[in-house]
C-alpha positions, 0 to 999 in steps of 0.5 A: 570621328577618329581621335586626333593623333599626335606626331613629334618630329625630331631633327636638327635641320629646320628644313627637314622638320618643315618639309615633314610638317607640310607633308603630314598636313597635306596628307591627313588634315584634309580628311577625317584623319586629323594629326597634330604636330610638334617638333624638336631640334635634338633628343633632350628637347624631344624627351621634354616635349614627349613627357609633357604630352606622349605622342602617338608617333615620333619621327627622329633623326639619328645624328643630332647635337646635344643628344642623338636619336639613339640615346633619346629613343633608348630613354623613351623606350624605358618609360612605360608611358611610351610603350604604344608610341611608334618610333621611326628613325631617320638615318643617312647611313644604312649601317645604322639600321640595326643600331636604331632598331636595337635602341627600340625603334619600330622602323627606319627611313634612309635620308634623303627620304621619299616623302611619299614613302615616309607618309605611308609609314606614318599612316600605317603607324597611326591608323593601321596598327594591328594590335599593340607593340610588345610591352617590353623590348629589352631585358637590359641595356644589351639583350632583347626579349625573345618576343620583341626579337621575333615580332619586330626584328627577325623578319626585317633582318631576313628580308634585308639579307635577301635584298642585299644578298648578305649572309645571315646566321642565328645561334643559340647557346645554353650554359650550365651554371657552376654556382647554384647560389648565383642569382639569375639577374647577376648570371644574365649580366655576366653572360651578356658581357661574355657573349656580346662580341660585336655591337652590331649583333643583337643578343636575345634572352631566349630562356633560362640560361639560354641566349640567342645571337643574330649574326648579321652579314655572317656566313656559316664559316664565320659563325662557326669561328665565333661559336668556337671562340665563345665556347672557349671563353665560356670554358675559361670562365669558372662560373660556367661549363659545357656550353651547347651551341646550335647554329642556323644559317640562312644560306644553307637552309631550305626555308626561312625558319631560322628559329626552328633550325637553330633550336633543333641544332641546339638540341642536337648540340646538347645530345652530342656535346658538340657545336652543331650547324644546321643540325650537323655536328662540327668537328673541332 
């Protein structure tokens, strides 16, 4: 017999919590897939309950009083006890999708939700997980790890861009450090402040002195403008010099391998000393 799984429902609307509890009980507790449920009305209550008994899965609304779901999710993800906990965010705004994922969520559901679809997400999270989720999703408050980005973010954004017919760009930037005595940690903090231009665009620590930015809903021309602006900001900073920037754009690629395209473009940028888009140099 399978071990009983636990679910924490977090929503400030009692009606939503009751609907979810009824649906989960009907779906699972008539079979050998047993699920216990606890609920909370805001992020602070959710963290307190999770600390008492770490749940296997959390369903959490984004917009709540006292503490919203984004803040609560971010706090939980910094705690190693919740590494294996699946977090599904509930949101009324499609524009909040990427923000929810950046806070550490594994999935999202748009309100008003279809209970059948949500139950499928819950069953997949509780009983059909292939392996474990990455042990770390964030290098800092503002930069994702490369493994988390590739495993849990990129394919979602590609699918979303295709579904809504939105442009999508990815660029890699490699910096040269002028102060060899500066620690890598302090360098990363300064680079994050330099590169984090738009809150909606996830920043990824790619490697030594190398970062990636996923430019959501950004066409090739706009990506080039942003790259030129970042190039100027870097050149104006005395701690860095000669940035190399490689850009990949989903609209112009023949396949979905944005990473390969961006990495090849970065290598070409290093060789040519120019910004490179889809392996072609950009004139100033």
